[in-house]
N, C-alpha and C positions, 0 to 999 in steps of 0.2 A: 726172641729173635734179635740179633744184633742190629743196631741202627745202621742205615746206609751211610757211606762216607759223606761228610759235609752236611749231614742233615741237622736240623734244629728242632727243639721240642715243639710239638704241635700247638702249645699254648702261647708261643712267642710269635709276634708279627714278623713278616719278612723284612729283612734289612735291605734298603735300597740306597743308592748314592748317585749323584750326578756325574756325568763324564767330565764335567768341568771341575777344576781344582778349587778348593776353598780359598776365600779371599782373606788374607791376613790383615790385621789392623795397620801394619806398616804399609802394605800395598795400598790399602784403602786411603790412607792419609796422603801417600805419595801421588796417587792417580787423581786425587780430588783438587789439586792445586796447579797453578801456573798454566792457565788456559787463556788464550787471546779471545777477545770478543769477536763474535761472528754474526753480526746483524744481517738480515736479508738485504740484498742490494737494491731491490725495487719494491717499494711498498705502495705503489699505485693500485687503486681498486681493480679487482678482477673485472673483465668485460661483462660478465654475467651479473655483477652486483646490482646495477640499477634495475635490471629486469626482475631479479629475485625480489627486490624491494616491492615492486608492483604486485607480484604474486602474493607476497605476505599481506599487503594491503587488501587485496581481494579476499583473502581468507579471513582477515580480521573483520571485514564488513559482514561476513556471514554469521559470526558468532560474537556479537557484542556482549560484554559482561561475563564472558566465560574464559577460563584459562585453557589454552591449547598446548598440547605437549606432543612434539614430533621427534622421535629418536632416530639416530642414524643406524643403530644396530651395533652388534658386537662382532669381534673376531669369532669365526666358527672353526672348530677343531676338525681337521681332515683326518688325522689319526695320531694318537699318542700326544706328542708335544709339537706337532706340525699343524699350523693353521692354514686355511684357505686364504688366498689373497683377499684383502678386504675390499668390499664394494658397498657403499651406503645404500640405504633404502631410497627408492626413487622419489618418494614424496619429500623426504628430507633434502635430497640433492636439488630438487626443483625449487624449494623455498630458500636455500642457502646459496645457490649458484654453483653447486657441485662440490661443496666442502667434503673432505673424505677422511676425517679423523674418527677412528673407532670409538664407540661409547658416547659420542657427542649427542646433545639433546637441545633442540630448539624449543624455547618456551615463549609463548605469547601471553603476557599477563595483562588482564583488562584494567583499564582506568577510564576516566570520564571521556577522554578524547579518542579512545580506540584501544590499542594494546601497546605495551612496552615490550620490545623484542629483545630477547637475550639468548645468546648461544652459550651453553655450558659445555666445555670441552677440556680435554687433557692437554695442557700446554707443553712446551719444550721441557724435557727432563732436566732438572737443575743439577748443577755440578757440586752441590754441597751435601747431597743426601746419599750419593752412591748409586742412585737409580740409573743414572746415565750409562753405567757400565755393568751393573749387576742385574737389572731387570731385563730378562731375555725377551719379553714380549713388547715392552714399550720403551726400553732404554735406548738412548740415542746411538750408542755404539752398536746396537743390535738391529734396530729398525729404521734408523735415519732420523734426521732432524725434523721436528715439528715446529711450527711457528709459535712464538710467545703469544700471550693473550693480546698484547698490544698490536703485534703484527697481524694476528688474525682479524682483529677489529678493523684495521686499516684496509686489509685485503677484501674483506667481505662487506664492509659497511654495516656492521652489526656490533652491538655491545657484547663483549665476551667476558665470561666469568669462569672461574675454575670449576671443573666437574665436581669437586668435593662440596661445593655449595648448592648442588642441585636439590638434595633432600630438604634443606631448609626452605628453598624456594617453592616447594610443592606442598607446604603445610597450609593450614587455615581452612576456612569453610568455603572458599571460592569454588563454584561448580567447575569441574575440570574434565575435559575430554582428552583422551590419549590415543595415539595410533598404536593399538595393542598388537601383541604378537611379534614385535620387532626386537624388543629388549626386555627380557623378563625382569631384570632388576628395576627398570623404570616402571613397568606394570605394577610391581609390588609397592611402589611409592605413592601410587594414585588410587584413592578409594573409589567406590562405585559412584557413578553419576545418578542423579535422581531419575533421569530417563534411561531405562535399561538398554535402549538402542542408540544412545548418544555416541558411543565410540564407533559403532558401525556406520553411523551417519557421517562422522568425521572422515572415516576412511573413504566413503563414497565421494564426499566433497573434494578430498585431496586428489582423487582420480579425475573427477569432473573438471577441476581447475586445469588439467593438462589436456583436455579434449581439443581445445583450440590453441595452436602453437603461436607464440609471438615471433616477431621477425628474427630475433636472435636464435631461437630454437630451430626455425626452418633452416637457417644458415648452418647450424651445427649438424642437422640431419643430412643436409646436402654434402657437407664435408665427409660425413660417415659414408655416404653413397659413393662419393668420388674415390675414397680409399678402398672401398669394396670393389669398385670397378677395376682398380689397379690389381687387387688381389685375384680377381678372376683372370685377368691377363697373365699374372704370374703362374696360375694353375695351368693354363693352356701351354705356356712355354715349358712347363715342367712335365708335360704328359709323356714324352719319350722315356724319361727316367722312371716315372711312375709306372708305366706299362711293363717295365722290366722287373719291378719289385714285387715280391710275393704278397705284400700288403699295400698294393697301389692306392687303395682308398685312403689309407693312413698317410701315405706320402702326400697326397693331395691335401688332406687336412693340415698337415704340417706346413706345407708351402703357404696356404692361406693364413694360417696362424702366425707365421713370421711377419707377413704384411700387417696383420692386425696389431701385433705388439710393437712393430717398428714405427707405425704411423699413429697409433692411438693407445687407448688403455688396454685393448685386447679384443677378444671376441664379444659380440653382443649376445651370443648364445652359442651352444655347442654346434659346431659345423656338421651338416649332413653331407657326406661324400658317398653317395650311394650308386653303385654301378650294377648294371644288369637288373636282376629281380629284386635286389636290395632296394631299388627305387620305389618298389611297391609297398615298402614299410614307411609309413608317413614320417615317423621321427627316428630314422635310422642314424644313430650316432656311434654305433660300435666301430664302424669304418675299418674293418679288419679284412676285407676281401681283396682279391686280386682284380686287376683290370683286364678285360678281354677286348681286343680291338673291334670286335663285332658288336659290342654292347654300347649302350648309352651311359653317360654319367650324369646323375642328377646332383647338382651342387647347390645347396641352400646355405648361404653364409652371409655374415654381416660384421663389419668392423664397428667397434664402439669407440667413439672419440675420447680424448682425455677428459672432456666435459660430460661423458657418460651417455651420450645419445648414440643410438645404433641405427644402422641400415638393416634391411632384410630383403635379400635378392635371391632369386633362384633362376638358374639356367640349366637346361638339359642338353648336353653336348654329345655328339657322336664321337666315340673314342678313336675311330678311324679317320675322323675329319669329314666324313660323308654319311648322311642318313641313308639307311636302306629304305626300300619302298614302304614297308609296313611302319617303320619308325617315323617316316615323314608323314604318313597318313594320320597317325595318332598325334604327332606333334602339331600338325596344322589344325586339328580339331581343338586341341587344348589352347592354341594361340587364338583361334577364332572366338573361343569362349572368353578368353581374357580380354580381347578387344571389345567384345560386347559389354563386359563388365566395366571397362574403362569408359566406354561411350555413355554409360549410365550415370557417371559421376558428375554432379553439379550441385551447387548450393540449393537447399530445399528438397532435394531427393531424399527418400527414405534410405537409411543406412543399408538395409538389406536389399535394396533394388539391384545393386550391381551383382550381388550373389545370384539372384534369380535370373538376371539376364544371362549370366554365364552358364547357369545350370540348364536353361532352356536350349542353348546351343549344344551342350554336351548330350542331353537327352535326345534331341533330334538327330544328332550324329550317330549315336548308338543305335537308335531305331533304324536309321537308314542303312547301317551295316548289317542289320538283322540280328544284333546281339540282344536287344530287349525283346522279351516275349509278349510285349504289348506296345501300344502307341506311345509316342513321347508324351502326349497330353495326359494319358492315363498314368504313366510313370511319375509325372510331375504333380499329380494330385496329392493332397495332404494325407489321404488314407492309403496311399500306395507307396511311392518313393523308391521303386525298385532300381531306378537309375543309380541310386547311391551305392549299390554294390560295386560300382566302378569309379566313384568319386565321392568319398565318404564325408569329407570335412567341409567347413565353411570356406568361402573364397577370399577372405581377407580380414584385416583387423587394423585397429589404430596402431600407430608406431611412434616411438619417441624415446624416452628414457628407458622404457622396457620394450622388448620386442613385441609383446602383446600388451601394449600400453593401455592405461586407463581401465584395467580389468575389474576394478572395484566400483566403477561408476554404475549408477542405477540404470536398469534396462531402458527406462523411458528416456534417459538422457543419451544413451549410447546405441545399443543394438536395435532398439525400437524407436530411436530418435531420427532426426534429419541431419543431413550434412551441412556444415558451415564453412565459410571461407577461413582458411588457416588450419583446417584439420589435415593431418598427414596419415595416410593409410596405405595398406598393401592391397593389390589385386592379384590373386594367386590360385586360380582354378587348376586342378590337376586331374589326371586320368591315370588310374592305377589298375592294371590288368594283371591279376595275380597269376603266378606261374602254374598253379594247380587248379585253375578255374575251368571247369568242364563246359561252362556256357560259352566259352570263347573258342574261336578257331586257333589252331596250334600256332600260327604265325604271329598272333597278337599276344600270346601268353608271355608274362614276364617283362612286359614293357611298362615302365612308370615314367610319366612326364608331368612336370609342373613348370609353369612360366610365371614368375613373380616379379613385380615391379613396385616401386615406392612412388607415391603421388601426393601432391599437395592440392587441396581444393582451392580454386581461384574463382573470381567473379563470374567467369564464363565457362567453367568446367573444371578441368584438373590439369596440372602440369606434371609431366612424366620426369621425375627426378633422376631416374636411372636410365635415361635415354642413350647414354654413351655405350651401353652394352646392346649388341644386336639382338633382335627378337625373331625375325623371320628366318626360316631354315637356310635359305640361300645366303643371307647375310652372315649367319653363324658360320657356315662353311667357308666363306671368303675370309672372315675375320680369323678363324682358326688357322687357315692356310697361311695367311700373312704373318701371324705371330710365330708359327712353327718354322717358317722359312727364314725368320730373321732377326 
């Protein structure tokens, strides 16, 4: 049989080529010279630098005589030769003040007085190697200017070394703990610790160091909340256009995303813009549905600041501007549950207390409606739990650099622990009445409501950081009417 046109022998590899043209020696020589110096104009230390130094000192005190390795992570491929936008691991950001260079690694090397702190990173691409214009991933012409090692040291208050020196720094017999699973290349450089669980304990410690926020962190989270408030206002103003679009949920997502990128680093997590029965899907991020004026919109969204702290706020809004009777009944039950949870927040309270306070309100409400086939007390018992058919998940979590912050912390320090001044968390009970649930009367089916706010624990209770957004149904209606009118 004759070979097909343009075919090659099966034993030969396919020949591929870049869509970019080859670089000649003449071009390389020409492009590598005659560049003016461009030092950074301001080398004053980043505002977070002194706070990060205190966090590193706290970490150092936990592990004397051991080397500690905390990588930022690497660029992740989205598809083919396109990467996701880089975002460093939160533990690394916490200890460096938010430094965001891919492949960077923080090393704490033990010595008699504590640890010597060194940041290994990829500095500015030099103009004498060709990397600055030929390296599509890290070259300055492709990805922008990075600081020099000296500039990074001044900005971060850290000794900085070239990333190429990392391998040599990790040699020797010093017991070494590494935050594993963040950078495979770094993992391969660090041998096993004598304690098989040493690395897992380091990961837990790094989470636990973030349980109580310092004053600078609280300020950053408040900034994230303030930008998020503006994003919710943007969404309400955009509702007339969104209602006309066949993918109104996605229109809402885009409007909020614009605020997140304009004011911060972007989204703290994928926006949930769930209308109608989509609000009964706890993590609905497809956001491809239309908007019906008779439905509710559950919007769960948060802006991440340039320093990588996020807000996490949910409001459930009537797309018509007014709640129907059934919608208001469910909303008021969810709001009463949230208020009970907020009222339970205080230093010394068990972390789960606010959840159980909220669940009791919901169970009693469901029982009063005749939805539960048993008493609220029976449904709340550990061997029953039938109320959870309508409110499945927990009622809140720690908040900070991650939307579900401190998730590697030990249970006894977090979910089974007690609240402390300076902790930031969400309270977010929800009621999710599935559209095909035959235990419900028809008028309740397909209603999903969550009310979520961000709070910081104070000496006498908790401060509502997201108080600028209305919570009560009549306040929401007034707020929406004002924004839409003007």
